[in-house]
DSSP file (Angstrom, degrees, kcal/mol; ACC not computed):
  #  RESIDUE AA STRUCTURE BP1 BP2  ACC     N-H-->O    O-->H-N    N-H-->O    O-->H-N    TCO  KAPPA ALPHA  PHI   PSI    X-CA   Y-CA   Z-CA
    1    1 A X              0   0    0      0, 0.0     2,-0.4     0, 0.0     0, 0.0   0.000 360.0 360.0 360.0 128.0   70.4  190.9   49.5
    2    2 A X        -     0   0    0      0, 0.0     2,-0.5     0, 0.0     0, 0.0  -0.738 360.0-141.4 -95.4 140.5   67.4  188.5   49.1
    3    3 A X        -     0   0    0     -2,-0.4     2,-0.4     3,-0.0     3,-0.0  -0.862   9.6-147.0-101.5 133.8   64.9  188.2   51.8
    4    4 A X        -     0   0    0     -2,-0.5     3,-0.1     1,-0.1     2,-0.0  -0.814  28.7-104.9 -97.2 139.4   63.5  184.7   52.5
    5    5 A X        -     0   0    0     -2,-0.4     2,-0.2     1,-0.1    -1,-0.1  -0.321  41.4-103.5 -64.0 143.6   59.9  184.5   53.7
    6    6 A X        -     0   0    0      1,-0.1     2,-0.5     2,-0.0    -1,-0.1  -0.457  34.4-117.3 -69.0 136.9   59.6  183.8   57.4
    7    7 A X        -     0   0    0     -2,-0.2    -1,-0.1     1,-0.1    -3,-0.0  -0.656  20.4-161.8 -77.7 124.9   58.7  180.2   58.2
    8    8 A X        -     0   0    0     -2,-0.5    -1,-0.1     1,-0.2     2,-0.1   0.688  30.1-141.7 -83.1 -18.4   55.3  180.0   59.9
    9    9 A X        -     0   0    0      2,-0.1    -1,-0.2     3,-0.0     2,-0.1  -0.337  45.7 -22.5  85.4-170.8   55.7  176.5   61.2
   10   10 A X  S    S-     0   0    0      1,-0.1     2,-0.3    -2,-0.1     3,-0.0  -0.462  72.4-108.6 -71.4 140.2   53.2  173.8   61.5
   11   11 A X        -     0   0    0     -2,-0.1     2,-0.4     1,-0.1    -1,-0.1  -0.534  37.4-121.3 -67.9 134.3   49.6  174.9   61.6
   12   12 A X        -     0   0    0     -2,-0.3     2,-0.5     1,-0.0    -1,-0.1  -0.605  17.4-137.3 -83.2 135.4   48.3  174.4   65.1
   13   13 A X        -     0   0    0     -2,-0.4     2,-0.5     1,-0.0    -1,-0.0  -0.766  17.2-130.8 -91.3 129.0   45.3  172.2   65.4
   14   14 A X        -     0   0    0     -2,-0.5     2,-0.3     1,-0.0    -1,-0.0  -0.689  22.2-144.5 -84.3 126.4   42.7  173.5   67.8
   15   15 A X        -     0   0    0     -2,-0.5     2,-0.6     1,-0.1    -1,-0.0  -0.662  20.9-109.3 -94.4 143.9   41.6  170.8   70.3
   16   16 A X    >   -     0   0    0     -2,-0.3     3,-1.3     1,-0.2     4,-0.4  -0.607  27.0-151.9 -69.0 114.4   38.1  170.5   71.6
   17   17 A X  T 3  S+     0   0    0     -2,-0.6     4,-0.3    29,-0.3    -1,-0.2   0.736  90.8  45.8 -68.2 -20.3   38.5  171.6   75.3
   18   18 A X  T 3> S+     0   0    0      1,-0.1     4,-2.1     2,-0.1    -1,-0.2   0.378  84.8  95.1 -99.8   3.8   35.5  169.5   76.5
   19   19 A X  H <> S+     0   0    0     -3,-1.3     4,-1.8     2,-0.2     5,-0.2   0.959  87.9  41.2 -62.8 -53.3   36.4  166.3   74.7
   20   20 A X  H  > S+     0   0    0     -4,-0.4     4,-2.4     1,-0.2    -1,-0.2   0.919 116.8  49.3 -61.8 -44.6   38.2  164.6   77.5
   21   21 A X  H  > S+     0   0    0     -4,-0.3     4,-2.4     1,-0.2    -1,-0.2   0.831 107.8  55.5 -63.7 -31.9   35.8  165.7   80.2
   22   22 A X  H  X S+     0   0    0     -4,-2.1     4,-2.0     2,-0.2    -1,-0.2   0.874 108.5  47.5 -68.4 -36.4   32.9  164.5   78.0
   23   23 A X  H  X S+     0   0    0     -4,-1.8     4,-2.1     2,-0.2    -2,-0.2   0.910 112.2  49.4 -70.0 -41.8   34.4  161.1   77.9
   24   24 A X  H  X S+     0   0    0     -4,-2.4     4,-2.6     1,-0.2    -2,-0.2   0.925 110.8  51.2 -60.7 -42.6   35.0  161.1   81.6
   25   25 A X  H  X S+     0   0    0     -4,-2.4     4,-1.9     1,-0.2    -2,-0.2   0.879 107.4  53.1 -61.9 -39.9   31.3  162.2   82.1
   26   26 A X  H  X S+     0   0    0     -4,-2.0     4,-0.5     2,-0.2    -1,-0.2   0.914 112.6  43.2 -63.7 -42.3   30.1  159.4   79.9
   27   27 A X  H >< S+     0   0    0     -4,-2.1     3,-1.0     1,-0.2     4,-0.5   0.906 113.8  51.3 -69.9 -40.1   32.0  156.8   82.0
   28   28 A X  H >X S+     0   0    0     -4,-2.6     4,-2.9     1,-0.2     3,-1.2   0.811  96.7  69.3 -65.6 -30.3   30.9  158.4   85.3
   29   29 A X  H 3< S+     0   0    0     -4,-1.9    -1,-0.2     1,-0.3    -2,-0.2   0.775  96.4  54.4 -63.8 -24.0   27.2  158.4   84.2
   30   30 A X  T << S+     0   0    0     -3,-1.0    -1,-0.3    -4,-0.5    -2,-0.2   0.733 122.3  26.0 -80.2 -21.2   27.2  154.6   84.5
   31   31 A X  T <4 S+     0   0    0     -3,-1.2     2,-0.5    -4,-0.5    -2,-0.2   0.812 136.8  18.4-109.0 -47.8   28.5  154.6   88.1
   32   32 A X     X  -     0   0    0     -4,-2.9     4,-2.3     1,-0.1    -1,-0.2  -0.873  66.4-170.0-129.4  96.2   27.4  157.9   89.6
   33   33 A X  H  > S+     0   0    0     -2,-0.5     4,-2.3     1,-0.2     5,-0.1   0.846  84.1  51.9 -62.0 -39.0   24.7  159.4   87.6
   34   34 A X  H  > S+     0   0    0      2,-0.2     4,-2.4     1,-0.2    -1,-0.2   0.919 111.6  47.8 -65.3 -43.2   24.6  162.8   89.3
   35   35 A X  H  > S+     0   0    0      1,-0.2     4,-2.7     2,-0.2     5,-0.3   0.919 111.4  51.1 -62.9 -43.2   28.4  163.2   88.8
   36   36 A X  H  X S+     0   0    0     -4,-2.3     4,-2.2    -8,-0.4    -2,-0.2   0.884 110.0  50.1 -60.1 -40.9   28.1  162.2   85.1
   37   37 A X  H  X S+     0   0    0     -4,-2.3     4,-2.4    -5,-0.2    -2,-0.2   0.946 112.9  45.1 -65.9 -48.6   25.3  164.7   84.6
   38   38 A X  H  X S+     0   0    0     -4,-2.4     4,-2.2     1,-0.2    -2,-0.2   0.934 116.0  45.6 -61.6 -47.0   27.3  167.6   86.1
   39   39 A X  H  X S+     0   0    0     -4,-2.7     4,-2.8     1,-0.2    -1,-0.2   0.873 111.7  53.6 -62.8 -37.4   30.5  166.7   84.3
   40   40 A X  H  X S+     0   0    0     -4,-2.2     4,-2.5    -5,-0.3    -2,-0.2   0.910 109.5  47.6 -62.9 -44.9   28.5  166.3   81.0
   41   41 A X  H  X S+     0   0    0     -4,-2.4     4,-2.3     2,-0.2    -2,-0.2   0.924 113.2  47.7 -62.9 -43.9   27.0  169.7   81.3
   42   42 A X  H  X S+     0   0    0     -4,-2.2     4,-2.3     2,-0.2    -2,-0.2   0.938 113.6  48.0 -62.0 -47.9   30.4  171.3   82.1
   43   43 A X  H  X S+     0   0    0     -4,-2.8     4,-2.3     1,-0.2    -2,-0.2   0.901 111.3  50.1 -62.1 -41.4   32.0  169.5   79.1
   44   44 A X  H  X S+     0   0    0     -4,-2.5     4,-2.4     1,-0.2    -1,-0.2   0.896 110.8  49.0 -65.0 -40.3   29.2  170.5   76.8
   45   45 A X  H  X S+     0   0    0     -4,-2.3     4,-2.0     2,-0.2    -1,-0.2   0.885 110.1  51.4 -66.5 -37.4   29.4  174.1   77.8
   46   46 A X  H  X S+     0   0    0     -4,-2.3     4,-1.3     2,-0.2   -29,-0.3   0.923 112.7  46.4 -62.7 -44.3   33.3  174.1   77.3
   47   47 A X  H  X>S+     0   0    0     -4,-2.3     5,-2.9     1,-0.2     4,-0.5   0.907 110.5  51.8 -66.9 -41.6   32.9  172.6   73.8
   48   48 A X  H ><5S+     0   0    0     -4,-2.4     3,-0.9     1,-0.2    -1,-0.2   0.889 106.7  53.7 -65.2 -39.2   30.1  175.1   72.8
   49   49 A X  H 3<5S+     0   0    0     -4,-2.0    -1,-0.2     1,-0.3    -2,-0.2   0.832 111.6  45.5 -62.4 -32.0   32.2  178.1   73.9
   50   50 A X  H 3<5S-     0   0    0     -4,-1.3    -1,-0.3    -3,-0.2    -2,-0.2   0.476 121.4-109.6 -90.5  -2.1   35.0  176.9   71.7
   51   51 A X  T <<5S+     0   0    0     -3,-0.9     2,-0.3    -4,-0.5    -3,-0.2   0.749  75.1 126.5  84.7  24.6   32.6  176.1   68.8
   52   52 A X      < -     0   0    0     -5,-2.9     2,-0.3    -6,-0.1    -1,-0.3  -0.747  57.0-126.2-110.5 158.9   32.8  172.3   68.9
   53   53 A X        -     0   0    0     -2,-0.3     2,-0.4    -5,-0.0   -37,-0.0  -0.770  18.9-159.8 -98.1 151.8   30.2  169.6   69.2
   54   54 A X     >  +     0   0    0     -2,-0.3     4,-1.8     1,-0.1     5,-0.1  -0.771  14.6 175.3-140.5  92.8   30.6  167.1   72.0
   55   55 A X  H  > S+     0   0    0     -2,-0.4     4,-2.7     1,-0.2     5,-0.2   0.903  81.8  53.3 -62.5 -47.0   28.7  163.8   71.5
   56   56 A X  H  > S+     0   0    0      1,-0.2     4,-2.1     2,-0.2    -1,-0.2   0.863 108.4  51.1 -61.5 -32.9   30.1  162.0   74.5
   57   57 A X  H  > S+     0   0    0      2,-0.2     4,-2.2     1,-0.2    -1,-0.2   0.927 111.5  47.2 -66.2 -45.2   29.0  164.9   76.7
   58   58 A X  H  X S+     0   0    0     -4,-1.8     4,-2.5     1,-0.2    -2,-0.2   0.922 112.3  49.5 -61.8 -44.1   25.4  164.8   75.3
   59   59 A X  H  X S+     0   0    0     -4,-2.7     4,-2.9     1,-0.2     5,-0.3   0.900 110.1  51.8 -62.6 -39.7   25.3  161.0   75.7
   60   60 A X  H  X S+     0   0    0     -4,-2.1     4,-2.3    -5,-0.2    -1,-0.2   0.893 109.9  49.2 -63.8 -39.9   26.5  161.4   79.3
   61   61 A X  H  X S+     0   0    0     -4,-2.2     4,-2.0     2,-0.2    -2,-0.2   0.930 114.5  44.4 -64.8 -46.2   23.7  164.0   80.0
   62   62 A X  H  X S+     0   0    0     -4,-2.5     4,-2.2     2,-0.2    -2,-0.2   0.941 116.1  45.4 -66.5 -47.3   21.0  161.8   78.5
   63   63 A X  H  X S+     0   0    0     -4,-2.9     4,-3.1     2,-0.2     5,-0.2   0.892 110.7  54.4 -63.0 -40.6   22.2  158.6   80.2
   64   64 A X  H  X S+     0   0    0     -4,-2.3     4,-2.5    -5,-0.3    -1,-0.2   0.931 109.7  47.3 -59.2 -45.8   22.6  160.3   83.6
   65   65 A X  H  X S+     0   0    0     -4,-2.0     4,-2.4     2,-0.2    -1,-0.2   0.912 113.2  48.0 -64.6 -42.5   19.1  161.6   83.5
   66   66 A X  H  X S+     0   0    0     -4,-2.2     4,-2.5     1,-0.2    -2,-0.2   0.935 113.1  47.6 -62.3 -46.3   17.7  158.2   82.5
   67   67 A X  H  X S+     0   0    0     -4,-3.1     4,-2.7     1,-0.2    -2,-0.2   0.881 111.7  50.6 -63.1 -38.3   19.7  156.4   85.2
   68   68 A X  H  X S+     0   0    0     -4,-2.5     4,-2.6    -5,-0.2    -1,-0.2   0.925 110.5  49.0 -67.1 -42.3   18.6  159.0   87.9
   69   69 A X  H  X S+     0   0    0     -4,-2.4     4,-2.5     2,-0.2    -2,-0.2   0.938 112.8  47.8 -61.5 -45.8   14.9  158.6   86.9
   70   70 A X  H  X S+     0   0    0     -4,-2.5     4,-2.8     1,-0.2    -2,-0.2   0.923 111.7  51.2 -58.9 -44.6   15.2  154.8   87.1
   71   71 A X  H  X S+     0   0    0     -4,-2.7     4,-2.4     1,-0.2    -2,-0.2   0.901 110.0  48.5 -59.6 -42.7   17.0  155.2   90.5
   72   72 A X  H  X S+     0   0    0     -4,-2.6     4,-2.3     2,-0.2    -1,-0.2   0.902 111.7  48.9 -63.8 -42.4   14.2  157.4   91.8
   73   73 A X  H  X S+     0   0    0     -4,-2.5     4,-2.5     1,-0.2    -2,-0.2   0.928 112.1  48.7 -65.8 -42.4   11.5  155.0   90.6
   74   74 A X  H  X S+     0   0    0     -4,-2.8     4,-2.8     1,-0.2     5,-0.2   0.909 109.9  52.0 -60.6 -41.2   13.3  152.0   92.2
   75   75 A X  H  X S+     0   0    0     -4,-2.4     4,-2.4     2,-0.2    -1,-0.2   0.915 110.3  48.9 -64.0 -41.8   13.8  153.9   95.5
   76   76 A X  H  X S+     0   0    0     -4,-2.3     4,-2.8     2,-0.2     5,-0.3   0.937 111.2  49.7 -61.7 -45.6   10.0  154.7   95.5
   77   77 A X  H  X S+     0   0    0     -4,-2.5     4,-2.6     1,-0.2    -2,-0.2   0.925 113.1  46.0 -60.1 -44.8    9.2  151.0   94.9
   78   78 A X  H  X S+     0   0    0     -4,-2.8     4,-2.8     2,-0.2    -1,-0.2   0.889 113.3  49.2 -66.8 -37.7   11.5  149.8   97.6
   79   79 A X  H  X S+     0   0    0     -4,-2.4     4,-2.2    -5,-0.2    -2,-0.2   0.926 114.3  45.0 -65.8 -43.6   10.2  152.4  100.1
   80   80 A X  H  X S+     0   0    0     -4,-2.8     4,-2.2     2,-0.2    -2,-0.2   0.900 115.2  47.7 -66.1 -41.8    6.6  151.5   99.4
   81   81 A X  H  X S+     0   0    0     -4,-2.6     4,-2.3    -5,-0.3    -2,-0.2   0.906 112.8  48.7 -66.2 -42.1    7.3  147.8   99.5
   82   82 A X  H  X S+     0   0    0     -4,-2.8     4,-2.5     2,-0.2    -2,-0.2   0.878 110.9  50.4 -64.8 -37.5    9.2  148.2  102.8
   83   83 A X  H  X S+     0   0    0     -4,-2.2     4,-2.2     2,-0.2    -2,-0.2   0.895 111.0  49.1 -66.2 -40.5    6.4  150.2  104.3
   84   84 A X  H  X S+     0   0    0     -4,-2.2     4,-2.0     2,-0.2    -2,-0.2   0.899 112.4  47.8 -66.7 -40.0    3.8  147.6  103.2
   85   85 A X  H  X S+     0   0    0     -4,-2.3     4,-2.2     2,-0.2    -2,-0.2   0.917 113.0  47.8 -65.5 -43.7    5.9  144.8  104.7
   86   86 A X  H  X S+     0   0    0     -4,-2.5     4,-2.5     1,-0.2    -2,-0.2   0.873 110.4  52.2 -64.9 -36.6    6.5  146.7  108.0
   87   87 A X  H  X S+     0   0    0     -4,-2.2     4,-2.0     2,-0.2    -1,-0.2   0.896 109.1  51.1 -65.8 -38.8    2.7  147.5  108.1
   88   88 A X  H  X S+     0   0    0     -4,-2.0     4,-2.4     2,-0.2    -2,-0.2   0.900 110.7  47.5 -62.7 -43.0    2.0  143.7  107.7
   89   89 A X  H  X S+     0   0    0     -4,-2.2     4,-2.5     2,-0.2     5,-0.2   0.914 111.1  50.9 -67.3 -44.0    4.4  142.8  110.5
   90   90 A X  H  X S+     0   0    0     -4,-2.5     4,-1.7     1,-0.2    -1,-0.2   0.869 110.7  49.8 -59.7 -37.1    2.9  145.4  112.8
   91   91 A X  H  X S+     0   0    0     -4,-2.0     4,-1.9     2,-0.2    -2,-0.2   0.941 110.9  48.5 -65.4 -49.5   -0.6  144.1  112.0
   92   92 A X  H  X S+     0   0    0     -4,-2.4     4,-2.8     1,-0.2     5,-0.3   0.898 110.9  50.9 -60.1 -42.2    0.5  140.5  112.8
   93   93 A X  H  X S+     0   0    0     -4,-2.5     4,-2.4     1,-0.2    -1,-0.2   0.862 107.1  54.5 -66.4 -34.5    2.1  141.5  116.1
   94   94 A X  H  < S+     0   0    0     -4,-1.7    -1,-0.2    -5,-0.2    -2,-0.2   0.888 114.5  40.7 -64.8 -37.2   -1.0  143.3  117.1
   95   95 A X  H  < S+     0   0    0     -4,-1.9    -2,-0.2     1,-0.1    -1,-0.2   0.897 121.6  39.7 -75.9 -39.5   -3.0  140.2  116.5
   96   96 A X  H  < S-     0   0    0     -4,-2.8    -2,-0.2    -5,-0.2    -3,-0.2   0.770  98.6-140.8 -84.0 -29.0   -0.6  137.7  118.0
   97   97 A X     <  -     0   0    0     -4,-2.4    13,-0.2    -5,-0.3    -1,-0.2  -0.292  44.6 -28.0  90.3 177.8    0.7  139.7  121.0
   98   98 A X  S    S+     0   0    0     13,-0.2     2,-0.3    -4,-0.1    13,-0.2  -0.275  98.8  51.9 -69.4 152.2    4.3  139.8  122.4
   99   99 A X  E    S-A  110   0A   0     11,-2.7    11,-3.4     2,-0.1     2,-0.5  -0.775  93.6 -49.6 123.9-168.0    6.7  137.0  121.9
  100  100 A X  E     +A  109   0A   0     -2,-0.3     2,-0.4     9,-0.2     9,-0.2  -0.937  55.8 179.8-110.8 127.8    8.0  134.9  119.0
  101  101 A X  E     -A  108   0A   0      7,-3.2     7,-3.9    -2,-0.5     2,-0.6  -0.965  20.6-149.4-131.6 142.3    5.4  133.4  116.7
  102  102 A X  E     +A  107   0A   0     -2,-0.4     2,-0.5     5,-0.2     5,-0.2  -0.954  19.7 175.8-114.0 120.2    5.6  131.2  113.6
  103  103 A X  E >  S-A  106   0A   0      3,-3.0     3,-2.1    -2,-0.6    -2,-0.0  -0.983  72.0 -19.3-125.3 120.5    2.8  131.6  111.1
  104  104 A X  T 3  S-     0   0    0     -2,-0.5    -1,-0.1     1,-0.3     3,-0.1   0.846 128.8 -51.4  54.7  36.2    2.9  129.7  107.7
  105  105 A X  T 3  S+     0   0    0      1,-0.3     2,-0.5     0, 0.0    -1,-0.3   0.491 115.3 116.6  80.3   3.0    6.6  129.1  108.2
  106  106 A X  E <   -A  103   0A   0     -3,-2.1    -3,-3.0     2,-0.0     2,-0.5  -0.914  59.2-140.3-107.2 128.5    7.4  132.8  108.8
  107  107 A X  E     -A  102   0A   0     -2,-0.5     2,-0.5    -5,-0.2    -5,-0.2  -0.779  15.7-168.0 -93.1 127.7    8.8  133.8  112.2
  108  108 A X  E     -A  101   0A   0     -7,-3.9    -7,-3.2    -2,-0.5     2,-0.7  -0.960   5.3-162.2-112.1 124.8    7.4  137.0  113.7
  109  109 A X  E     -A  100   0A   0     -2,-0.5     2,-0.4    -9,-0.2    -9,-0.2  -0.924  13.1-171.3-110.3 111.4    9.2  138.4  116.8
  110  110 A X  E      A   99   0A   0    -11,-3.4   -11,-2.7    -2,-0.7    -2,-0.0  -0.847 360.0 360.0-106.7 133.5    6.9  140.9  118.5
  111  111 A X              0   0    0     -2,-0.4   -13,-0.2   -13,-0.2    -1,-0.1   0.478 360.0 360.0 -89.9 360.0    8.1  143.1  121.3
């Protein structure tokens, strides 16, 4: 009786477990930077544990950080600008008194 070798089947290809999440993180980083950062870190850790590199996750982390820094800078600029504008209106109302006043084409309503 001859024995035939057992067929091992197709070799299984190991998939990067963080690949899909890295792509999702990259897309999310353009819309919600904090979400993109969190997902990018999770995806990168999943890939590292499996021994893979994950370029989209790294890109998502970098872009998310850049977008968050830009967002913080813009928020500071708007807050400072708004405070300066409010301070100017308060100063004009202190000088003009209560009522509605038009100065250089700008209407000030003072309470």
